[in-house]
DRENPA-3360 file (N, C-alpha, C; in nm, 2 decimals, always signed):
BEGIN
1 = MTETNSEI = -4.36/+2.94/+8.28/-4.27/+3.05/+8.28/-4.16/+3.03/+8.18 ~ -4.13/+3.13/+8.10/-4.03/+3.13/+8.00/-3.89/+3.15/+8.06 ~ -3.80/+3.07/+8.01/-3.66/+3.08/+8.06/-3.60/+3.21/+8.01 ~ -3.52/+3.27/+8.09/-3.44/+3.39/+8.04/-3.32/+3.34/+7.96 ~ -3.27/+3.43/+7.88/-3.15/+3.40/+7.80/-3.03/+3.36/+7.89 ~ -3.02/+3.42/+8.00/-2.92/+3.38/+8.10/-2.93/+3.24/+8.15 ~ -3.06/+3.20/+8.18/-3.08/+3.06/+8.22/-3.05/+2.96/+8.11 ~ -3.08/+3.00/+7.99/-3.05/+2.91/+7.87/-2.90/+2.90/+7.86;
9 = FDRVIDAF = -2.83/+3.01/+7.87/-2.68/+3.01/+7.87/-2.63/+2.92/+7.97 ~ -2.68/+2.92/+8.10/-2.64/+2.83/+8.20/-2.66/+2.69/+8.16 ~ -2.77/+2.66/+8.09/-2.80/+2.52/+8.05/-2.70/+2.48/+7.94 ~ -2.66/+2.57/+7.85/-2.56/+2.54/+7.75/-2.43/+2.50/+7.82 ~ -2.38/+2.58/+7.92/-2.26/+2.54/+7.99/-2.27/+2.41/+8.05 ~ -2.38/+2.39/+8.12/-2.40/+2.26/+8.19/-2.40/+2.14/+8.09 ~ -2.47/+2.16/+7.98/-2.48/+2.05/+7.87/-2.34/+2.02/+7.82 ~ -2.26/+2.13/+7.79/-2.12/+2.11/+7.74/-2.04/+2.03/+7.85;
17 = NRRGLEAA = -2.05/+2.08/+7.97/-1.96/+2.01/+8.08/-2.01/+1.87/+8.10 ~ -2.13/+1.84/+8.09/-2.18/+1.70/+8.12/-2.18/+1.61/+8.00 ~ -2.21/+1.66/+7.89/-2.23/+1.57/+7.77/-2.15/+1.61/+7.65 ~ -2.08/+1.72/+7.65/-2.00/+1.76/+7.54/-2.07/+1.86/+7.44 ~ -1.99/+1.88/+7.33/-2.03/+1.98/+7.23/-2.17/+1.95/+7.17 ~ -2.19/+1.83/+7.14/-2.32/+1.79/+7.07/-2.44/+1.83/+7.16 ~ -2.43/+1.81/+7.29/-2.54/+1.85/+7.38/-2.55/+2.00/+7.38 ~ -2.44/+2.07/+7.38/-2.45/+2.22/+7.39/-2.51/+2.28/+7.26;
25 = VEYFDDDV = -2.48/+2.23/+7.15/-2.54/+2.29/+7.02/-2.69/+2.26/+7.01 ~ -2.75/+2.18/+7.09/-2.89/+2.16/+7.08/-2.96/+2.30/+7.11 ~ -2.89/+2.39/+7.18/-2.95/+2.52/+7.21/-2.92/+2.62/+7.10 ~ -2.86/+2.58/+6.99/-2.83/+2.67/+6.88/-2.94/+2.66/+6.78 ~ -2.96/+2.77/+6.71/-3.05/+2.77/+6.59/-2.99/+2.69/+6.48 ~ -3.06/+2.63/+6.40/-3.01/+2.55/+6.29/-2.92/+2.64/+6.20 ~ -2.95/+2.77/+6.19/-2.87/+2.86/+6.10/-2.78/+2.95/+6.18 ~ -2.73/+2.91/+6.29/-2.65/+2.99/+6.38/-2.53/+3.04/+6.30;
33 = EVYDPDLP = -2.48/+3.16/+6.33/-2.36/+3.21/+6.28/-2.26/+3.23/+6.39 ~ -2.14/+3.18/+6.37/-2.03/+3.19/+6.47/-1.91/+3.26/+6.41 ~ -1.86/+3.35/+6.49/-1.73/+3.42/+6.46/-1.63/+3.39/+6.57 ~ -1.52/+3.34/+6.53/-1.41/+3.31/+6.62/-1.28/+3.36/+6.56 ~ -1.23/+3.47/+6.62/-1.11/+3.54/+6.57/-0.98/+3.45/+6.58 ~ -0.99/+3.34/+6.66/-0.87/+3.25/+6.68/-0.86/+3.15/+6.56 ~ -0.97/+3.13/+6.49/-0.96/+3.04/+6.37/-0.90/+3.12/+6.26 ~ -0.85/+3.04/+6.16/-0.78/+3.11/+6.04/-0.86/+3.22/+5.98;
41 = EGMRILGR = -0.79/+3.34/+5.97/-0.85/+3.46/+5.91/-0.99/+3.49/+5.98 ~ -1.00/+3.47/+6.11/-1.13/+3.51/+6.17/-1.25/+3.44/+6.11 ~ -1.24/+3.32/+6.08/-1.34/+3.24/+6.01/-1.48/+3.25/+6.07 ~ -1.57/+3.26/+5.98/-1.72/+3.26/+6.02/-1.77/+3.12/+5.99 ~ -1.84/+3.07/+6.08/-1.90/+2.93/+6.07/-2.05/+2.95/+6.06 ~ -2.11/+2.89/+5.96/-2.26/+2.90/+5.94/-2.32/+2.77/+5.96 ~ -2.42/+2.76/+6.05/-2.50/+2.64/+6.07/-2.45/+2.55/+6.18 ~ -2.55/+2.48/+6.25/-2.52/+2.40/+6.36/-2.42/+2.29/+6.33;
49 = QAVLDTFG = -2.44/+2.22/+6.21/-2.35/+2.11/+6.17/-2.21/+2.16/+6.15 ~ -2.19/+2.28/+6.09/-2.06/+2.33/+6.07/-1.99/+2.36/+6.21 ~ -2.07/+2.41/+6.31/-2.02/+2.43/+6.44/-1.97/+2.30/+6.50 ~ -2.05/+2.19/+6.49/-2.01/+2.06/+6.54/-1.88/+2.01/+6.47 ~ -1.87/+2.03/+6.34/-1.76/+1.98/+6.26/-1.63/+2.06/+6.30 ~ -1.64/+2.19/+6.30/-1.52/+2.27/+6.33/-1.47/+2.26/+6.47 ~ -1.56/+2.28/+6.57/-1.52/+2.27/+6.71/-1.50/+2.13/+6.75 ~ -1.57/+2.04/+6.69/-1.54/+1.90/+6.72/-1.40/+1.85/+6.69;
57 = QILAAFET = -1.35/+1.90/+6.58/-1.21/+1.87/+6.54/-1.11/+1.93/+6.65 ~ -1.14/+2.05/+6.69/-1.05/+2.11/+6.79/-1.06/+2.03/+6.92 ~ -1.18/+2.00/+6.97/-1.19/+1.94/+7.10/-1.15/+1.79/+7.09 ~ -1.14/+1.73/+6.98/-1.09/+1.59/+6.97/-0.95/+1.58/+7.01 ~ -0.87/+1.68/+7.02/-0.73/+1.68/+7.06/-0.72/+1.66/+7.21 ~ -0.83/+1.68/+7.28/-0.83/+1.67/+7.43/-0.91/+1.56/+7.48 ~ -0.86/+1.50/+7.59/-0.94/+1.39/+7.66/-1.05/+1.46/+7.73 ~ -1.02/+1.57/+7.79/-1.12/+1.64/+7.87/-1.12/+1.79/+7.83;
65 = MKVADYES = -1.23/+1.86/+7.83/-1.24/+2.00/+7.81/-1.37/+2.04/+7.89 ~ -1.35/+2.13/+7.98/-1.47/+2.17/+8.07/-1.46/+2.32/+8.09 ~ -1.57/+2.38/+8.11/-1.58/+2.52/+8.16/-1.56/+2.51/+8.31 ~ -1.44/+2.56/+8.36/-1.41/+2.55/+8.50/-1.50/+2.64/+8.58 ~ -1.52/+2.76/+8.53/-1.61/+2.86/+8.60/-1.64/+2.96/+8.49 ~ -1.75/+3.04/+8.53/-1.79/+3.14/+8.44/-1.88/+3.24/+8.51 ~ -1.89/+3.36/+8.45/-1.99/+3.45/+8.49/-2.07/+3.50/+8.37 ~ -2.20/+3.51/+8.38/-2.28/+3.56/+8.27/-2.34/+3.69/+8.30;
73 = ISVGDRVI = -2.35/+3.77/+8.20/-2.41/+3.91/+8.21/-2.51/+3.92/+8.10 ~ -2.64/+3.95/+8.13/-2.74/+3.97/+8.03/-2.74/+4.11/+7.98 ~ -2.75/+4.13/+7.85/-2.76/+4.27/+7.79/-2.86/+4.25/+7.68 ~ -2.99/+4.29/+7.70/-3.09/+4.27/+7.60/-3.11/+4.13/+7.55 ~ -3.09/+4.11/+7.42/-3.10/+3.97/+7.37/-2.97/+3.89/+7.37 ~ -2.87/+3.95/+7.43/-2.74/+3.89/+7.44/-2.70/+3.85/+7.58 ~ -2.62/+3.75/+7.59/-2.55/+3.71/+7.71/-2.40/+3.71/+7.69 ~ -2.33/+3.78/+7.78/-2.18/+3.77/+7.77/-2.14/+3.68/+7.88;
81 = GLIHIAGY = -2.06/+3.58/+7.84/-2.01/+3.48/+7.93/-1.86/+3.50/+7.94 ~ -1.82/+3.54/+8.06/-1.67/+3.54/+8.09/-1.63/+3.41/+8.14 ~ -1.56/+3.34/+8.06/-1.54/+3.19/+8.07/-1.39/+3.16/+8.11 ~ -1.38/+3.06/+8.19/-1.25/+3.00/+8.22/-1.26/+2.85/+8.19 ~ -1.20/+2.82/+8.08/-1.21/+2.68/+8.03/-1.07/+2.61/+8.05 ~ -1.08/+2.48/+8.08/-0.96/+2.40/+8.10/-0.97/+2.26/+8.04 ~ -0.86/+2.21/+7.99/-0.87/+2.08/+7.92/-0.73/+2.01/+7.94 ~ -0.74/+1.88/+7.91/-0.62/+1.80/+7.91/-0.62/+1.70/+7.80;
89 = GEGRRGGM = -0.51/+1.67/+7.74/-0.50/+1.57/+7.64/-0.36/+1.51/+7.63 ~ -0.34/+1.40/+7.56/-0.21/+1.34/+7.54/-0.16/+1.37/+7.41 ~ -0.04/+1.43/+7.41/+0.02/+1.47/+7.28/+0.13/+1.37/+7.25 ~ +0.21/+1.39/+7.14/+0.32/+1.30/+7.11/+0.43/+1.30/+7.21 ~ +0.44/+1.40/+7.29/+0.54/+1.41/+7.39/+0.48/+1.40/+7.53 ~ +0.37/+1.34/+7.54/+0.31/+1.33/+7.68/+0.19/+1.42/+7.70 ~ +0.15/+1.43/+7.82/+0.03/+1.51/+7.86/+0.05/+1.66/+7.83 ~ -0.06/+1.72/+7.79/-0.06/+1.86/+7.76/-0.19/+1.92/+7.83;
97 = GFEQRDAH = -0.17/+2.03/+7.90/-0.28/+2.10/+7.96/-0.32/+2.22/+7.88 ~ -0.44/+2.26/+7.89/-0.49/+2.38/+7.82/-0.58/+2.46/+7.92 ~ -0.55/+2.59/+7.93/-0.64/+2.67/+8.01/-0.65/+2.81/+7.95 ~ -0.77/+2.86/+7.95/-0.79/+2.99/+7.88/-0.90/+3.07/+7.95 ~ -0.89/+3.20/+7.95/-1.00/+3.28/+8.00/-1.03/+3.37/+7.88 ~ -1.16/+3.36/+7.83/-1.20/+3.43/+7.72/-1.35/+3.47/+7.74 ~ -1.41/+3.53/+7.64/-1.55/+3.57/+7.65/-1.63/+3.51/+7.53 ~ -1.75/+3.48/+7.56/-1.84/+3.43/+7.46/-1.97/+3.51/+7.46;
105 = VMTFKDGK = -2.00/+3.58/+7.35/-2.12/+3.66/+7.35/-2.22/+3.59/+7.25 ~ -2.33/+3.56/+7.31/-2.43/+3.48/+7.24/-2.56/+3.57/+7.23 ~ -2.61/+3.58/+7.10/-2.73/+3.65/+7.08/-2.85/+3.55/+7.06 ~ -2.96/+3.57/+7.13/-3.07/+3.48/+7.13/-3.19/+3.53/+7.06 ~ -3.26/+3.44/+7.00/-3.39/+3.47/+6.94/-3.48/+3.35/+6.96 ~ -3.60/+3.37/+7.02/-3.69/+3.27/+7.05/-3.63/+3.15/+7.12 ~ -3.54/+3.18/+7.22/-3.48/+3.08/+7.30/-3.37/+3.00/+7.24 ~ -3.33/+3.04/+7.13/-3.21/+2.97/+7.06/-3.10/+3.07/+7.03;
113 = IVYWRLYL = -2.98/+3.02/+7.03/-2.86/+3.10/+7.00/-2.85/+3.12/+6.85 ~ -2.86/+3.24/+6.80/-2.85/+3.27/+6.66/-2.72/+3.33/+6.61 ~ -2.64/+3.38/+6.71/-2.51/+3.43/+6.68/-2.42/+3.41/+6.80 ~ -2.30/+3.36/+6.78/-2.21/+3.33/+6.88/-2.07/+3.39/+6.84 ~ -2.02/+3.49/+6.92/-1.90/+3.56/+6.90/-1.80/+3.53/+7.01 ~ -1.69/+3.48/+6.97/-1.58/+3.45/+7.07/-1.48/+3.56/+7.08 ~ -1.44/+3.60/+7.19/-1.34/+3.70/+7.22/-1.23/+3.64/+7.30 ~ -1.10/+3.67/+7.25/-0.99/+3.63/+7.33/-0.97/+3.72/+7.45;
121 = DQAEALAD = -1.02/+3.84/+7.44/-1.00/+3.94/+7.54/-1.14/+3.97/+7.60 ~ -1.15/+3.94/+7.73/-1.28/+3.96/+7.80/-1.32/+4.11/+7.80 ~ -1.22/+4.20/+7.83/-1.25/+4.34/+7.83/-1.30/+4.39/+7.70 ~ -1.25/+4.34/+7.59/-1.30/+4.38/+7.46/-1.45/+4.34/+7.44 ~ -1.48/+4.22/+7.48/-1.62/+4.17/+7.47/-1.71/+4.26/+7.55 ~ -1.68/+4.30/+7.67/-1.76/+4.38/+7.75/-1.77/+4.52/+7.69 ~ -1.66/+4.58/+7.64/-1.67/+4.71/+7.58/-1.76/+4.71/+7.46 ~ -1.75/+4.61/+7.37/-1.83/+4.59/+7.26/-1.98/+4.59/+7.29;
129 = AGLDPGLA = -2.01/+4.54/+7.41/-2.15/+4.53/+7.46/-2.19/+4.65/+7.53 ~ -2.11/+4.75/+7.54/-2.14/+4.88/+7.60/-2.13/+4.87/+7.75 ~ -2.05/+4.77/+7.80/-2.03/+4.76/+7.95/-1.89/+4.80/+7.99 ~ -1.87/+4.81/+8.12/-1.74/+4.85/+8.17/-1.64/+4.74/+8.15 ~ -1.53/+4.76/+8.07/-1.43/+4.66/+8.05/-1.36/+4.62/+8.17 ~ -1.37/+4.70/+8.28/-1.30/+4.67/+8.40/-1.37/+4.55/+8.47 ~ -1.49/+4.51/+8.43/-1.56/+4.39/+8.49/-1.48/+4.27/+8.46 ~ -1.40/+4.27/+8.35/-1.32/+4.15/+8.32/-1.21/+4.13/+8.42;
137 = YARRPDGS = -1.17/+4.23/+8.49/-1.06/+4.21/+8.58/-1.11/+4.19/+8.73 ~ -1.23/+4.19/+8.75/-1.28/+4.19/+8.89/-1.28/+4.05/+8.95 ~ -1.26/+3.95/+8.87/-1.27/+3.81/+8.92/-1.14/+3.76/+8.98 ~ -1.02/+3.82/+8.96/-0.90/+3.77/+9.02/-0.87/+3.86/+9.14 ~ -0.83/+3.81/+9.25/-0.80/+3.88/+9.37/-0.69/+3.99/+9.35 ~ -0.59/+3.96/+9.27/-0.48/+4.05/+9.25/-0.51/+4.16/+9.14 ~ -0.63/+4.16/+9.08/-0.67/+4.26/+8.98/-0.61/+4.23/+8.85 ~ -0.54/+4.12/+8.83/-0.48/+4.10/+8.70/-0.59/+4.05/+8.60;
145 = PNS = -0.56/+4.07/+8.47/-0.66/+4.04/+8.36/-0.70/+3.89/+8.37 ~ -0.83/+3.87/+8.33/-0.88/+3.74/+8.32/-0.86/+3.68/+8.18 ~ -0.81/+3.76/+8.09/-0.80/+3.71/+7.95/-0.67/+3.65/+7.93;
% end
């Protein structure tokens, strides 16, 4: 039985949480393209090694970085992940925590991720996928944004 894209996405999250970035990118195509608007000038990253280099530098600032929870929604060849990520590291002035809710949209081809788009706003990711942006707010009991 062939795995669905959503099941592969689950494995990516599990690999990242258990073994880190290197394990997660095993599910990426060698020529993956990544767009992250949070990087300088909305930088595009091309290739698995460039993903490791770029995000490896960012993650190196933290002792721990884990996906605390997430929800995935399949839409054709894409999976939208509404992500809650949390990390901790030691800075010059002591401990520093990091927590963010964002969205990751991954396009799959032949069981590999060929395009990964990060969104700082979960509602924007859902709207871009043709889904109800209100789904981004459904996860918090008070109805406040998850982004």
